[in-house]
N, C-alpha and C positions, 0 to 999 in steps of 0.2 A: 504494500500500500504506500502511496505517496502522501506527503504533506505539501499542499499548495497554498502558499500565503495568499491572502485576499488582495486583489488589485483594487486600488481606489477607483470608484465609479460614482459620479455625482447622483445618478438615478438610484443606484443601489443604496448609497448613503442616505438619501432622502427617504426612501421607503423603509429602510432599517430604523431610522429615527422615529417614524410613525409607529412601527411595530413595537419598539421599546417603550414608547409612550403608553401603549396599551398593555404592557407587561409581557410581551412576547419577543422572541428572538427570531430573526430571519436566518434559516438554515440553508435554504437554497432558493435561487431565483433564476428561472430560465425564461428566455424570450425567443419566439419564433414568429415568422411572418408567413401569411397565407392569403393570396389574392388581395393584397392591399391592407388586410387586417393584421393587427398585432395581438399575439397570444402571450400572455404572461402567466407563468406558473410559480406560485410562491409556496414554500414549505416552511412552516413556523412551529416553534415549540415554546413552552413556557415552564416555569417552575411547577405549576399545577397542570394537570392534563388539559390539552387544547381540544375543545369540542366545537360543535357546529355554531354555537352562539359566538365563540371567540373568532372563528373564521369569518362569520358574517359581519361582525363588527369591524374587523380588519379590512375586509373587502370594501365596505362602505367608506372607510377612511382612506384607502389607497386609490380608489377609482378617480377622484378629482385630480390627483397628482399625475396619474398615468395619462389622463385626457390632455393635461397641459403638456406633458412630455412628448406626446404623439398627436399633435393637432391635425384635425381633418381625417383621422383614421379611426376605424372601428377598433376598440380595444376590448379584448376578452380577458378577464382575469379569473384565475382559479386559485383559491387559497385552501391549503389543506395542512393537516398535522402530519408528522413523519410516519404515523402508524405504529403498531406495536412490534412489528418485526422488520423495520426499515433496513435495507441494505445500505451500509455506510459507504459513500462513494469516494471520500477523501479524508485524509487524516485531520484536516482542519475542522471537520464536523464534530469530532469527539468532544470538544470543549462545551458544546451545547447539551451533552448528555451526561455530564457529571452527576452522580447519584442514581443513575439508571443502570439497568442490567444490560450487559454487552456480552456477545459471543464472538470469538475471533478464531478463524481457521488459520493455524500457524504453519508456516513453511518448515520450521525446524523439526517438528514432531508429526507433521501430517495428520493433525487431529484438532478438534475444537477445544478451546479453553474459554471459560466464562466466569463472570463475577460482576460485582458492582464497580462501575468506573469511579475511581476516586480522584484521578488527576489526568490531565492531558496537556501536552505542550508540543512544540515543533519537532521534537525528537521521538516521542513515544507516549505510551499511556501506562497507567497503573490500575490493575484490577484487583479487587479484594473478594476473596471467596472464603467464607468462614474466618479463620484467624490468619490465613495465608495471603500475602500480597505478591502479585506478579507484575514485574516491569517488562513491558514489551516494546521493543523498538518497531517503528513502522515497517522496516525491511523484513521483519519476521511475520508480519500479518499479510496473509494472502487475500482474505476478505473478512469483513466484520458486519455484524448486524445487531440491532436492538434485540434484547431477549427479555421479554416481559416475565418469563418464568423465574428469572433471578430476583425480580422485585417481589413476586408473590412469595417466594421462599423467604425473603427478608422480612416480609410482613408476618409470616407464620412463626418466625423465630421470636418476634416481639410478643406473641400471644402466650 
């Protein structure tokens, strides 16, 4: 897996500020064009689970900015949460999921390792499973995804 630092983009910065104002973080923003229309797909997360109401509120807040950014064009906006088993596309995403369950397919052992993500930076991540901490460099991670079962297990341990 790679870690790609975010490149400054005025539109992304503007939309990210709106999301933060509503208590959410912009995980991914993709843009495509089709027959003169612009399609924007935003994936957001928050400290609390992101539901339909959150997505709707953010959709209404982002729409005017997008219409100003693309004058005279139809703009279609889709806002969604990452989902409970999102495939993590880049190492820079991990910072959004601290405290959440993560599963990584490791190149060094050709198997999955999972736990609660406790830290992430530009070199790697730290997963905690029970009393054990695993430090994984991005080069060792072939693929990774959110793992809701780790969080359920954490909740059962509290009961």
